[in-house]
C-alpha positions in Angstrom: 33.4 -16.6 -86.2 30.7 -17.5 -84.1 28.7 -14.5 -82.6 28.8 -15.2 -78.8 27.1 -12.0 -77.8 23.7 -12.5 -76.0 20.6 -12.2 -78.0 19.0 -9.0 -78.1 15.8 -8.5 -76.4 12.7 -7.4 -78.5 12.3 -3.7 -78.4 10.1 -2.7 -75.3 6.6 -1.6 -76.1 6.0 1.8 -74.8 3.3 1.6 -72.0 0.2 3.8 -71.6 0.3 6.1 -68.6 -2.5 4.0 -66.9 -0.6 0.7 -67.5 2.6 2.3 -66.1 0.9 3.6 -63.0 -0.7 0.1 -62.5 2.7 -1.6 -62.9 4.3 0.8 -60.4 1.3 0.4 -57.9 1.4 -3.4 -58.1 5.3 -3.5 -57.5 5.0 -1.0 -54.5 2.0 -2.8 -53.1 4.0 -6.1 -53.0 6.7 -4.4 -51.1 4.5 -2.6 -48.7 2.1 -5.4 -48.0 4.1 -7.0 -45.0 4.7 -3.7 -43.5 1.1 -2.7 -43.9 0.1 -6.0 -42.2 2.3 -5.3 -39.3 1.2 -1.8 -38.9 -2.4 -3.0 -38.8 -1.5 -5.6 -36.1 0.3 -3.1 -34.0 -2.3 -0.4 -34.3 -4.9 -3.2 -33.3 -2.7 -4.1 -30.3 -2.4 -0.5 -29.2 -6.2 -0.1 -29.4 -6.8 -3.3 -27.4 -4.3 -2.1 -24.8 -6.0 1.4 -24.4 -9.4 -0.3 -24.0 -8.0 -2.9 -21.6 -6.3 -0.2 -19.6 -9.5 1.9 -19.3 -11.6 -1.0 -18.3 -9.1 -2.7 -15.9 -7.7 0.4 -14.1 -10.5 1.1 -11.7 -11.1 -2.6 -11.1 -7.4 -3.3 -10.4 -7.3 -0.4 -8.0 -10.1 -2.1 -6.0 -8.4 -5.5 -5.8 -6.1 -4.5 -2.9 -9.0 -3.0 -1.0 -11.0 -6.2 -1.4 -8.0 -8.3 -0.2 -7.6 -6.0 2.8 -11.1 -6.5 3.7 -11.0 -10.2 3.3 -7.7 -11.3 4.8 -5.9 -8.2 6.1 -2.5 -6.9 5.1 -1.0 -10.2 3.5 -4.0 -10.7 1.4 -3.8 -7.0 0.3 -0.1 -7.4 -0.5 -0.9 -10.5 -2.6 -3.6 -8.7 -4.4 -1.5 -5.6 -5.0 1.2 -7.7 -6.5 -1.4 -9.4 -8.8 -2.5 -6.1 -9.9 0.9 -4.9 -10.4 1.7 -8.0 -12.6 -1.3 -7.3 -14.8 -0.5 -3.7 -15.2 3.2 -4.6 -15.9 2.3 -7.1 -18.5 -0.1 -4.7 -20.3 2.3 -1.8 -20.2 5.2 -3.8 -21.4 3.2 -5.2 -24.2 2.0 -1.7 -25.2 5.6 -0.3 -25.2 6.8 -3.0 -27.4 4.0 -2.5 -29.8 4.8 1.3 -29.7 8.5 0.6 -30.3 7.5 -1.8 -33.2 5.2 0.9 -34.8 8.1 3.5 -34.7 10.5 1.0 -36.4 7.9 -0.1 -38.8 7.0 3.4 -39.9 10.7 4.2 -40.2 11.3 1.1 -42.4 8.3 2.0 -44.4 9.6 5.4 -44.9 12.9 4.1 -46.2 11.1 1.7 -48.4 9.1 4.3 -50.4 12.3 6.4 -51.0 13.5 4.0 -53.7 12.9 4.1 -57.4 9.2 3.5 -56.9 8.7 7.0 -55.8 9.6 8.3 -59.2 6.7 6.3 -60.5 4.2 7.6 -57.9 1.2 9.2 -59.4 -1.5 7.4 -57.7 -3.3 9.3 -55.2 -3.7 6.4 -52.8 0.1 5.8 -52.7 0.7 9.5 -52.3 -1.7 9.6 -49.3 0.4 6.6 -47.9 3.4 8.5 -48.2 1.8 11.5 -46.5 0.7 9.4 -43.5 4.2 7.8 -43.1 5.8 11.3 -43.2 3.3 12.7 -40.7 3.9 9.8 -38.3 7.7 10.4 -38.6 7.1 14.2 -38.1 4.9 13.5 -35.0 7.6 11.4 -33.5 10.3 13.8 -34.2 8.1 16.6 -32.7 7.4 14.6 -29.6 11.2 13.6 -29.3 12.3 17.2 -29.6 9.7 18.2 -27.0 10.6 15.7 -24.5 12.2 17.3 -21.6 14.8 15.6 -19.4 13.7 16.3 -15.6 16.4 17.6 -13.3 18.5 15.0 -11.4 16.7 13.6 -8.4 17.3 15.4 -5.0 17.2 18.8 -6.5 13.6 19.4 -5.3 13.0 17.3 -2.2 9.5 16.5 -1.1 8.6 18.5 2.1 5.9 17.3 4.6 4.1 19.7 6.7 1.6 19.2 9.4 -2.0 20.6 9.6 -0.6 24.1 10.7 1.9 24.3 8.1 4.9 23.4 10.3 7.5 21.4 8.5 8.0 17.8 9.7 10.7 16.6 7.4 11.4 15.2 3.9 10.2 11.9 2.5 12.9 12.0 -0.4 16.0 12.8 1.6 15.5 10.6 4.6 18.6 8.5 4.2 21.1 9.4 1.5 24.7 8.2 1.1 26.0 8.8 -2.4 28.7 6.4 -3.7 30.5 6.7 -7.0 30.1 3.9 -9.5 33.9 3.7 -9.9 34.2 3.1 -6.2 31.8 0.1 -6.1 33.0 -3.6 -6.4 32.3 -4.9 -9.9 30.0 -7.6 -8.5 27.6 -4.9 -7.0 27.2 -3.2 -10.4 26.9 -6.5 -12.2 24.3 -7.7 -9.6 22.2 -4.6 -10.5 22.5 -5.1 -14.1 21.7 -8.9 -13.9 18.4 -8.1 -11.9 17.3 -5.0 -13.8 18.9 -4.5 -17.2 21.4 -7.0 -18.7 21.8 -5.1 -21.9 22.4 -1.7 -20.3 25.8 -1.3 -21.9 24.5 -2.0 -25.4 21.0 -0.4 -25.8 20.5 3.2 -26.5 17.9 3.9 -23.7 15.1 1.3 -24.8 15.4 -2.5 -25.5 12.5 -4.2 -27.4 14.4 -7.6 -26.8 14.7 -7.0 -23.1 11.0 -6.0 -22.8 9.9 -9.1 -24.6 12.3 -11.3 -22.5 10.9 -9.7 -19.3 7.3 -10.1 -20.3 7.7 -13.8 -21.0 9.8 -14.4 -17.8 7.1 -12.7 -15.8 4.1 -14.5 -17.3 5.8 -17.9 -17.2 7.0 -17.4 -13.6 3.8 -15.9 -12.2 5.7 -13.2 -10.5 7.8 -10.1 -11.3 11.0 -11.8 -12.2 12.4 -9.1 -14.4 11.5 -5.5 -15.1 10.3 -4.5 -18.5 12.1 -1.1 -18.6 15.7 -0.5 -19.1 17.6 1.1 -16.3 17.5 4.6 -18.1 13.8 4.3 -18.5 13.5 3.4 -14.7 15.6 6.4 -13.9 13.5 8.6 -16.0 10.4 7.1 -14.3 11.7 7.9 -10.9 12.3 11.6 -12.0 9.0 12.0 -13.5 6.9 10.0 -11.0 3.8 7.9 -11.7 1.1 10.7 -11.7 -0.1 9.8 -15.2 0.0 6.1 -15.5 -0.7 4.5 -19.0 0.6 4.2 -22.4 1.2 7.9 -23.1 3.5 8.1 -20.0 5.5 5.0 -21.2 6.0 6.4 -24.6 7.1 9.7 -23.1 9.6 7.8 -20.8 10.9 6.0 -23.8 11.6 9.3 -25.9 13.2 10.9 -22.8 15.3 7.8 -22.2 16.6 8.2 -25.9 17.5 11.8 -25.3 19.0 11.2 -22.1 21.4 8.5 -23.6 22.5 11.1 -26.1 23.2 13.7 -23.2 24.9 11.5 -20.5 27.2 8.6 -20.7 26.4 5.0 -19.3 28.2 5.4 -16.0 26.6 8.7 -15.2 23.2 7.2 -15.9 24.0 4.3 -13.7 25.4 6.6 -10.9 22.3 8.6 -10.9 20.1 5.5 -10.9 22.0 3.8 -8.0 21.7 7.1 -6.1 18.0 7.6 -6.6 16.3 4.3 -6.2 14.3 3.5 -3.0 15.3 0.4 -1.3 12.7 0.4 1.5 13.0 1.2 5.3 13.7 4.9 4.4 16.9 4.2 2.4 17.5 5.9 -0.9 20.4 4.9 -3.0 23.0 2.0 -2.7 24.9 3.5 0.1 22.0 4.0 2.4 20.7 0.6 1.5 24.0 -1.2 2.3 24.2 0.4 5.8 20.4 0.0 6.4 20.2 -3.8 5.7 23.8 -5.1 6.3 25.5 -2.4 8.4 28.5 -2.0 6.0 29.4 0.7 3.4 28.3 -0.2 -0.2 32.0 -0.6 -1.1 32.2 -3.6 1.3 29.1 -5.5 0.1 29.9 -9.2 -0.7 28.4 -11.0 -3.7 25.4 -12.5 -1.7 24.5 -9.1 -0.2 24.9 -7.3 -3.4 22.5 -9.9 -5.2 20.1 -9.5 -2.3 19.9 -5.8 -2.5 19.6 -5.9 -6.5 16.7 -8.4 -6.2 14.8 -6.1 -4.0 14.8 -3.2 -6.5 11.6 -4.4 -8.2 9.6 -4.3 -5.1 11.5 -3.1 -2.0 8.7 -3.2 0.5 7.3 -6.6 -0.5 10.7 -8.1 -0.8 12.0 -7.0 2.7 14.2 -9.8 4.0 12.4 -9.6 7.3 9.0 -10.0 5.9 9.4 -12.0 2.6 12.6 -14.1 2.9 11.2 -16.8 0.6 9.9 -14.6 -2.2 13.1 -12.6 -2.0 15.2 -15.7 -2.3 13.7 -16.7 -5.7 14.6 -13.2 -6.9 18.2 -13.4 -5.4 18.9 -16.9 -7.0 17.7 -15.6 -10.4 20.1 -12.5 -10.0 23.1 -14.7 -9.3 22.3 -17.2 -12.1 22.0 -14.2 -14.3 25.5 -12.9 -13.2 26.8 -16.3 -14.0 25.2 -16.5 -17.4 26.6 -13.2 -18.4 30.2 -14.3 -17.3 30.3 -11.6 -14.5 30.5 -14.4 -11.8 32.1 -17.7 -11.8 29.5 -20.5 -11.6 31.2 -22.0 -8.4 30.9 -18.7 -6.8 27.3 -18.3 -7.9 26.5 -21.7 -6.5 28.2 -21.0 -3.0 26.2 -17.8 -2.8 22.9 -19.5 -3.7 23.6 -22.3 -1.1 24.3 -19.7 1.5 20.7 -18.4 1.4 19.4 -14.8 2.1 22.1 -13.2 4.3 21.1 -12.0 7.6 19.8 -8.4 7.6 19.5 -5.8 10.3 16.0 -5.1 11.7 16.2 -1.6 11.6 15.5 1.6 9.3 17.8 4.0 7.8 16.9 7.0 9.8 14.2 8.0 12.3 12.5 11.4 12.3 12.7 13.2 15.5 8.8 13.5 15.4 6.3 11.0 14.0 8.5 8.5 12.2 5.6 6.0 12.1 3.3 8.6 10.9 5.6 9.6 8.0 6.2 5.9 7.2 2.4 5.5 6.8 2.3 8.6 4.7 5.0 7.3 2.4 3.5 4.0 2.2 0.1 5.6 1.1 1.8 7.8 -1.5 3.9 4.8 -2.9 0.6 2.8 -3.2 -1.3 5.5 -4.9 1.5 7.1 -7.0 3.7 4.2 -7.7 6.1 2.1 -5.8 9.2 3.9 -7.0 7.8 7.4 -7.2 10.3 9.6 -5.5 7.7 12.3 -4.9 10.5 14.9 -5.8 9.5 18.6 -5.6 6.1 18.0 -3.9 4.7 19.6 -0.7 2.7 17.0 1.2 0.2 18.4 3.8 -0.6 16.0 6.4 -3.3 15.9 9.0 -0.9 15.4 11.8 -1.0 18.1 14.6 2.8 18.5 15.5 2.1 19.3 19.2 -0.1 16.1 19.6 2.5 14.0 17.8 5.2 14.9 20.0 2.9 14.3 22.9 1.9 10.9 21.7 5.6 9.9 21.0 6.5 11.0 24.6 3.6 9.4 26.2 4.2 5.9 24.8 7.9 6.1 25.5 7.2 7.1 29.2 4.6 4.3 29.9 5.8 1.4 27.9 9.1 1.0 30.0 9.7 -2.5 29.1 6.3 -3.9 30.2 5.7 -5.0 26.7 7.5 -5.3 23.4 5.5 -2.8 21.6 2.7 -0.2 21.9 0.5 1.9 19.6 -1.5 5.1 19.8 -3.8 6.5 17.2 -5.6 9.9 17.6 -8.4 10.9 15.2 -10.7 13.9 15.0 -14.1 12.4 14.4 -15.5 15.6 12.6 -13.2 15.4 9.6 -11.3 12.0 10.0 -7.8 13.7 10.3 -5.4 11.4 12.0 -3.8 13.9 14.3 -1.1 11.5 15.9 0.2 8.0 15.3 2.7 5.8 17.2 3.4 2.4 16.0 6.1 1.1 18.3 8.6 2.2 21.0 11.5 3.0 18.5 11.3 3.4 14.7 14.9 2.5 14.2 14.7 -0.8 16.2 11.3 -1.7 15.3 10.2 -0.7 11.7 6.8 -2.4 11.9 4.0 0.1 12.4 1.8 -1.7 14.6 -0.8 1.3 14.4 -1.8 0.2 11.0 0.1 -3.0 10.0 -0.5 -5.2 13.0 -3.9 -6.7 13.6 -4.7 -8.3 16.9 -7.8 -9.4 18.8 -9.5 -6.4 20.4 -11.0 -8.2 23.4 -13.9 -6.5 25.1 -13.1 -3.1 23.4 -15.2 -4.7 20.6 -18.2 -5.0 22.8 -19.6 -1.3 21.9 -20.3 -2.8 18.4 -22.4 -5.6 20.1 -24.1 -2.8 22.2 -24.9 -0.7 18.9 -26.5 -3.9 17.2 -28.6 -4.4 20.4 -29.8 -0.9 20.3 -30.4 -0.9 16.5 -32.7 -3.9 17.2 -34.8 -1.9 19.3 -33.6 -2.8 22.8 -33.0 -0.3 25.7 -29.8 -0.5 27.9 -32.0 -1.0 30.9 -32.7 -4.5 29.6 -31.8 -7.2 32.3 -29.9 -10.5 32.0 -28.5 -13.0 34.4 -24.7 -12.5 34.9 -23.3 -15.8 36.1 -19.4 -16.2 36.3 -19.5 -18.5 33.2 -21.8 -19.5 30.4 -21.6 -22.4 27.7 -21.9 -21.5 23.9 -23.1 -24.1 21.7 -21.0 -24.7 18.7 -20.1 -27.6 16.5 -18.1 -29.9 18.4 -17.2 -29.4 22.0 -19.0 -26.4 23.7 -17.1 -23.3 24.5 -17.4 -21.9 28.1 -17.0 -18.3 28.3 -16.1 -16.7 31.8 -15.9 -13.4 33.1 -12.6 -11.8 34.1 -11.5 -13.1 37.3 -14.4 -15.6 37.2 -16.7 -13.0 38.9 -20.5 -13.5 39.0 -22.8 -10.5 39.2 -26.2 -12.0 39.8 -28.5 -9.9 37.6 -27.2 -6.9 35.6 -28.7 -4.3 33.1 -26.9 -4.0 29.8 -25.6 -0.7 31.2 -24.1 -2.3 34.4 -22.8 -5.1 32.3 -20.9 -2.8 30.1 -19.6 -0.9 33.1 -18.2 -4.1 34.6 -17.5 -5.7 31.2 -19.5 -8.8 31.9 -18.9 -11.4 29.2 -21.7 -13.6 30.1 -24.3 -10.8 29.6 -22.7 -9.8 26.4 -22.8 -13.4 25.1 -26.6 -13.3 25.7 -27.0 -10.0 23.9 -25.1 -11.7 20.9 -27.7 -14.6 21.1 -30.5 -12.0 21.0 -29.5 -10.0 17.8 -27.3 -12.6 16.1 -23.5 -12.3 15.5 -24.2 -11.3 11.9 -25.9 -8.1 13.2 -22.7 -7.3 15.3 -20.4 -7.8 12.3 -22.6 -5.8 10.0 -22.3 -2.8 12.6 -18.7 -3.1 12.8 -18.3 -3.1 9.0 -20.5 0.0 8.7 -18.5 1.7 11.4 -15.3 1.3 9.4 -13.9 -2.1 10.6 -12.3 -3.5 7.2 -10.5 -6.6 8.5 -12.1 -10.0 8.2 -14.6 -10.7 11.3 -16.0 -14.2 12.0 -19.8 -14.1 12.5 -19.6 -16.2 15.7 -21.0 -15.6 19.2 -17.7 -14.8 20.7 -17.3 -11.9 18.1 -18.4 -9.8 21.1 -15.3 -10.7 22.8 -13.1 -9.4 20.1 -12.0 -12.7 18.5 -11.7 -10.9 15.3 -8.2 -9.2 14.7 -8.1 -5.7 13.8 -5.6 -2.8 13.8 -5.5 0.2 16.3 -6.4 2.5 13.4 -9.5 0.4 12.6 -10.7 0.5 16.2 -10.1 4.2 16.3 -12.2 4.6 13.1 -15.2 2.5 14.6 -15.0 4.6 17.8 -14.9 7.9 15.7 -18.2 6.8 14.1 -19.9 6.5 17.4 -18.3 9.9 18.5 -19.5 11.5 15.4 -23.2 10.6 16.0 -23.2 7.4 13.9 -21.3 9.0 10.8 -18.4 7.1 9.5 -15.7 9.7 8.4 -12.8 7.8 6.7 -9.4 8.2 8.4 -7.2 10.6 6.5 -3.4 10.9 6.7 -2.9 13.2 3.7 -4.8 16.5 3.2 -3.2 17.4 -0.2 -0.2 17.0 -2.4 1.1 20.1 -4.1 3.7 20.1 -7.0 6.7 22.5 -6.8 4.9 24.8 -9.4 1.9 25.0 -7.1 -0.3 22.6 -9.0 -2.5 20.5 -6.5 -1.7 16.9 -7.6 -4.2 15.5 -5.2 -6.5 16.5 -2.4 -8.2 14.3 0.0 -11.6 15.7 1.2 -13.5 14.4 4.2 -15.8 11.5 3.2 -18.9 11.1 5.4 -21.2 8.1 5.5 -24.2 7.5 7.7 -23.2 4.2 9.4 -25.8 4.0 12.2 -28.6 6.1 13.7 -28.0 9.1 15.5 -29.8 7.6 18.6 -27.8 4.4 18.4 -24.6 6.2 18.6 -25.8 8.5 21.3 -27.0 5.6 23.5 -23.7 3.8 23.1 -21.7 6.8 24.0 -23.9 7.5 27.1 -23.4 3.8 28.3 -19.7 4.1 27.7 -19.3 7.2 29.9 -20.2 5.1 32.9 -17.2 2.9 32.0 -14.8 5.8 32.5 -16.7 7.3 35.5 -17.0 4.0 37.6 -16.2 1.0 35.7 -13.1 -0.9 34.3 -11.9 2.3 32.7 -11.9 4.6 35.8 -8.2 5.1 35.4 -8.9 7.0 32.2 -11.2 9.5 34.1 -10.5 13.1 32.8 -12.9 14.9 35.2 -14.7 15.8 32.0 -17.3 13.9 29.9 -15.4 11.1 28.2 -16.6 7.7 26.8 -14.4 4.6 26.6 -14.0 0.9 26.9 -11.0 -1.5 28.2 -10.0 -4.7 26.3 -7.9 -7.4 27.5 -7.4 -10.8 25.5 -6.6 -14.2 26.9 -3.5 -14.6 29.0 -3.0 -10.9 28.7 -1.6 -11.1 25.2 -3.1 -7.8 24.2 -4.2 -4.8 26.3 -6.4 -2.0 24.9 -8.2 1.2 25.7 -10.3 3.1 23.4 -12.1 6.1 24.3 -13.3 9.6 23.1 -14.5 13.1 23.9 -16.6 14.9 21.2 -13.6 16.4 19.5 -11.0 13.7 19.7 -10.8 9.8 19.7 -7.7 7.9 20.9 -6.9 4.3 20.9 -4.0 2.9 22.8 -2.7 -0.8 22.5 0.0 -2.7 24.2 1.5 -6.2 23.4 4.3 -8.3 22.4 5.2 -8.8 18.8 5.5 -12.5 19.2 2.2 -12.7 20.9 3.6 -13.9 24.0 1.6 -13.2 27.3 2.5 -10.0 29.2 2.7 -9.7 32.8 -1.1 -9.6 33.8 -1.5 -6.3 31.9 -5.1 -5.3 31.5 -6.8 -2.7 29.5 -7.9 -0.8 32.5 -4.3 -0.5 33.7 -1.5 0.6 31.6 -3.5 1.4 28.4 -6.1 3.5 30.3 -3.3 5.4 32.0 -1.6 6.1 28.9 -4.7 7.3 27.2 -5.5 9.6 30.3 -2.0 11.1 30.1 -2.3 11.8 26.4 -5.8 13.1 26.4 -5.4 15.3 29.6 -2.4 17.1 28.0 -4.0 17.2 24.5 -7.2 18.8 26.0 -5.5 21.2 28.5 -7.1 24.5 28.2 -9.8 23.4 25.8 -13.5 24.1 26.6 -15.4 21.2 28.0 -18.1 19.7 25.6 -20.9 17.6 27.0 -22.2 14.6 24.9 -25.9 14.9 23.7 -28.4 13.2 26.0 -30.0 10.2 24.1 -33.7 9.9 23.5 -34.7 6.4 24.9 -38.4 6.6 23.9 -39.4 3.7 21.8 -36.7 1.4 22.9 -37.9 -1.9 24.4 -36.7 -3.1 27.8 -36.6 -6.9 27.9 -36.0 -9.0 31.0 -34.3 -12.4 30.5 -33.9 -13.1 34.3 -36.8 -15.6 34.5 -36.0 -17.4 31.2 -33.3 -19.9 30.1 -30.6 -18.2 28.2 -30.5 -19.2 24.7 -27.3 -19.2 22.9 -27.2 -19.1 19.0 -25.2 -22.0 17.3 -22.5 -21.0 15.2 -20.5 -22.7 12.5 -17.1 -21.8 13.9 -15.7 -20.2 17.0 -12.3 -19.2 18.4 -11.3 -19.2 22.1 -13.1 -16.5 23.9 -11.1 -13.6 25.2 -11.3 -12.3 28.7 -11.4 -8.7 29.8 -10.4 -6.4 32.4 
């Protein structure tokens, strides 16, 4: 018979110990090479991220400030959004790299547990095993030490005024809990489509979802998808954004993993929907539904649900009233995502897309009894500095508001507005420390959520003239200088000349600068600008605290640049403070529930103009209140101020101060239509006087310092032809009253 057994292998030659170790090392190295390369790449990525974050963090923080200085609030919002996209991309990439590192180390650990371990004798291989084990132990210790914070709402943020009196809570302004099982399926599906389409499958973190979101955001040029899971977002809401960076993201990921083991998916989703901020003071899906659409969350239709879900990423920037086009892009993406997942029929999605952004209410969820606009500004500042979605849970926010002055401001605006304009604003600042003592941004916070005190920028009219006066004095000229004061004057600019007239077409013959300020004579101030140059006026205003864009044109003295009431109050506070700019402050400090001071805002002082310049301006402005256009603001005590009225009575201002308090009042229509012949010397001056009289009642009277005029030169332009500096651009001149 034929032997069919396989041939025997030759006997194996015993290997020497060194050869055995080399053979084992070569085999193990081949198996470890791909993982080692991956680890090196991931570690390099993490290092690059850390360097990039350290380098970019302070620069990105200044992007919004530069945007605000160049083009006002809209540019600042675009700059913040750009900075947010960069941060989001970096953080998402870092989280992905960290997750890959965890998985790679875990796989490496499993790999070296095979037969090769029995052949390990090399010190290098043993060291690799120890490093892997140390990495795993480190992650295990971090995971074990990660603490799941208490549910949101357990420790509400309390806001107190300068005297420690409670004003309300930012966290619990509007809260209407709704159980997940009571919501229509399309509401839940809309949220999942917008924020976390794999929520039901992942265990707290999703590498695939982070990659998809990063790619979608980079290709779209906007925040189309969030990089974090709903679980991670909820953890972020609980922990806040006080420690931005990679370490915080890794901590959130570990807490998310632990939270998923403690709670079921519906409970996590319930708490998430009950916690997130939807803008306009609304927290949670229930409050959001009533705030924007006036219906319970259980009655939201598909289009409304998709709209609310689309707003989650950036509720303030995606408000239907302010950004319908940007919101629509997110809304359409959400509806298509619902259809792609099979949660919504394609025809229904198309119908909702064709319907457009649904009509939303113009109100807010709730209004505090006192200072709703002030608290709205505080919430905006906290959100900008601590994170858009930070719930501020458990904090005590001490603000610079004086509760008595705030109540007075609310009442004074309500009493004087009386239907004569759509809106009004009042800002009161202590020039000594920059504390904003009171702020009103409109007639009714529920009906008009726009805070015109900080968010609206309008031409200041002749209330801007004190900055021209300051530039004139800085140039070495005395307020006794004389100019012709005709009823009108031509300004040479490219194209047709611009004719500037005095209010009421009044002519005054010859006037000193002091007299021209008292009567608010436009034609004299145009000659003053020609003397010092419009660039000097803009420079003074900038140094005094005006951050909005200002055109360097001759008519700048008539207030063609648009600014906010808060900015104008800051500029006047600089003059009241002897030429020292003290940055306005809403927040004094933020204290955690354990007593830790999270942040503290100290007064910041900067010398903006000379003491004599500020004192001369103040001395001239006292005559305006005593016997000029602002005599309706006379307090029977030393006070300085200036009226401002723009063309066709579209804006009416009065800005004034005593040594210890600066107050600015503005009235106007939100659509910029003319008011019924309202001037700054009428209703605004009356409102200012009513507020200041009550605010200063019982307070000692302080005099302004007498300015030293020695060294200032008196010029006389009466016998000369008036020379007007040409300008590249010019807007329509604003009149005054």
